[in-house]
C-alpha positions in Angstrom: 60.2 120.4 209.2 64.0 120.9 208.7 65.0 122.4 205.4 68.2 123.4 203.6 67.4 127.0 202.4 69.7 129.0 200.2 69.7 132.8 199.9 71.3 134.2 196.7 71.7 137.8 195.7 74.1 140.4 194.4 76.4 142.0 197.0 74.8 144.8 199.0 71.3 143.5 199.0 71.4 142.4 202.7 71.8 138.7 202.2 74.3 138.0 205.0 72.2 139.9 207.6 69.1 138.2 206.3 70.7 134.7 206.5 71.7 135.3 210.1 68.3 136.7 211.1 66.3 134.0 209.2 68.3 131.2 210.7 67.6 132.6 214.2 63.9 133.1 213.4 63.6 129.5 212.2 65.7 128.0 215.1 68.2 126.9 212.5 71.9 127.4 211.7 73.4 129.9 209.4 76.1 128.8 207.0 78.0 130.6 204.2 80.1 130.1 201.1 82.9 129.9 201.6 82.8 128.3 205.0 84.7 129.7 208.0 87.8 127.5 207.5 88.4 128.9 204.0 87.2 132.6 204.4 90.5 133.8 205.9 92.5 132.0 203.2 90.4 133.2 200.2 92.6 136.1 199.1 95.7 133.8 199.2 93.9 131.2 197.1 92.7 133.8 194.6 96.3 135.0 194.2 97.6 131.4 193.8 95.0 130.7 191.1 96.0 133.8 189.2 94.0 134.8 186.1 92.6 131.3 185.4 88.9 132.1 185.6 88.0 128.4 185.3 90.2 127.6 188.3 88.4 130.2 190.4 85.0 128.8 189.3 86.1 125.2 190.1 87.4 126.3 193.5 84.0 127.7 194.4 82.2 124.7 193.0 84.4 122.5 195.2 83.5 124.7 198.2 79.8 124.4 197.3 80.2 120.6 197.2 81.8 120.6 200.7 79.6 123.2 202.4 76.5 121.8 200.7 77.2 118.3 202.0 77.4 119.7 205.5 74.2 121.6 205.1 72.4 118.7 203.5 73.5 116.4 206.4 72.4 118.9 209.0 69.0 119.3 207.3 68.6 115.5 207.0 69.4 115.2 210.7 66.6 117.6 211.6 68.3 121.0 211.6 67.1 123.9 209.4 70.1 125.4 207.5 70.1 128.8 205.9 73.0 129.2 203.5 74.5 132.5 202.3 75.1 131.8 198.6 75.5 128.4 197.0 75.5 126.8 193.5 73.5 129.5 191.7 76.0 132.2 192.7 79.0 130.0 191.7 77.6 129.5 188.3 76.2 133.0 187.8 79.4 134.8 188.7 81.5 132.3 186.6 79.2 133.0 183.6 79.5 136.7 184.1 83.3 136.4 184.1 83.2 134.5 180.8 83.6 130.9 182.0 81.7 128.7 179.5 82.1 125.3 181.3 79.2 122.9 181.5 78.5 123.2 185.2 75.0 121.7 184.7 76.6 118.3 183.9 78.0 118.3 187.5 74.8 119.4 189.3 73.3 115.9 189.8 76.4 114.9 191.8 76.2 117.9 194.2 74.0 118.4 197.2 70.7 120.2 196.5 68.9 122.7 198.7 65.2 122.3 199.4 64.5 125.8 198.3 66.7 128.6 196.9 65.6 132.2 197.2 66.8 135.1 195.1 66.8 138.3 197.2 66.4 141.5 195.3 66.6 145.2 196.2 66.1 148.5 194.3 69.4 149.1 192.4 69.9 152.6 193.7 69.6 151.4 197.3 72.0 148.5 196.6 74.6 150.9 195.2 74.1 153.2 198.2 74.7 150.2 200.6 77.8 149.1 198.7 79.2 152.7 199.0 78.5 152.8 202.7 80.6 149.7 203.3 83.7 151.6 202.5 86.2 149.7 200.3 84.5 147.7 197.7 85.6 144.1 196.7 86.3 143.1 193.2 82.8 141.4 193.0 81.2 144.6 194.4 82.8 146.7 191.6 82.0 144.1 188.9 78.3 144.1 190.0 78.1 147.9 189.2 78.7 147.1 185.5 75.2 146.7 183.9 76.3 143.9 181.6 78.0 141.9 184.3 75.1 142.5 186.7 72.6 141.5 183.9 74.4 138.1 183.3 74.5 137.4 187.0 70.9 138.3 187.6 69.7 136.3 184.6 71.5 133.2 185.8 70.3 133.7 189.4 66.7 134.1 188.2 66.9 131.0 186.1 68.4 128.9 189.0 66.5 130.0 192.1 63.1 128.7 193.0 61.7 132.0 194.4 62.4 135.7 194.2 61.8 138.0 197.2 62.2 141.8 196.9 63.3 143.4 200.1 63.1 147.0 198.9 61.8 149.2 201.7 61.9 146.4 204.3 63.7 146.6 207.6 65.5 143.5 208.9 62.4 142.1 210.5 60.2 142.7 207.5 62.8 141.1 205.2 62.7 138.0 207.3 58.9 138.0 207.3 58.8 138.3 203.5 61.2 135.4 203.0 59.4 133.1 205.6 56.1 133.8 203.8 57.5 133.1 200.4 59.3 129.9 201.6 56.1 128.7 203.4 54.1 129.3 200.2 56.7 127.4 198.2 56.5 124.5 200.5 52.7 124.2 200.2 52.7 124.5 196.4 
């Protein structure tokens, strides 16, 4: 059965690797937010939007609408789609950055995944992984702040259907844990 599955998490948890591996294991396709057409332009767009936090949030919400429509269409056509971030992350990061807009009022008009999974990892391990990446992004640095991280995680927990901890798991075990959780969610 084809499904639109979303994987959400803080940076450094292993979400991007898991999305790629999970899509392969399920015979599906991996997608991400933002999509490949926007990714190389993201820094220019951020610069053009300046300090207007609501503009940044609406930009990502528009991307979620576009990428989500593609993912939903693929799933409805019989392809499993695994998406690297989606609506929960857009809203969670906007909230942590102080945007108080009523995003929930827009949700009924946006594509919905079949299941959204919050991926978690021991915080010390996450921080170690972030450091191993080399230069940290603004979002990486922000996620090190306990207050910012707390707001993001509270929003993600409230908006995701499942939570899967991947602490101590290698890539294969992480995929197995998510497949098991998604399978149990489907049958419940």
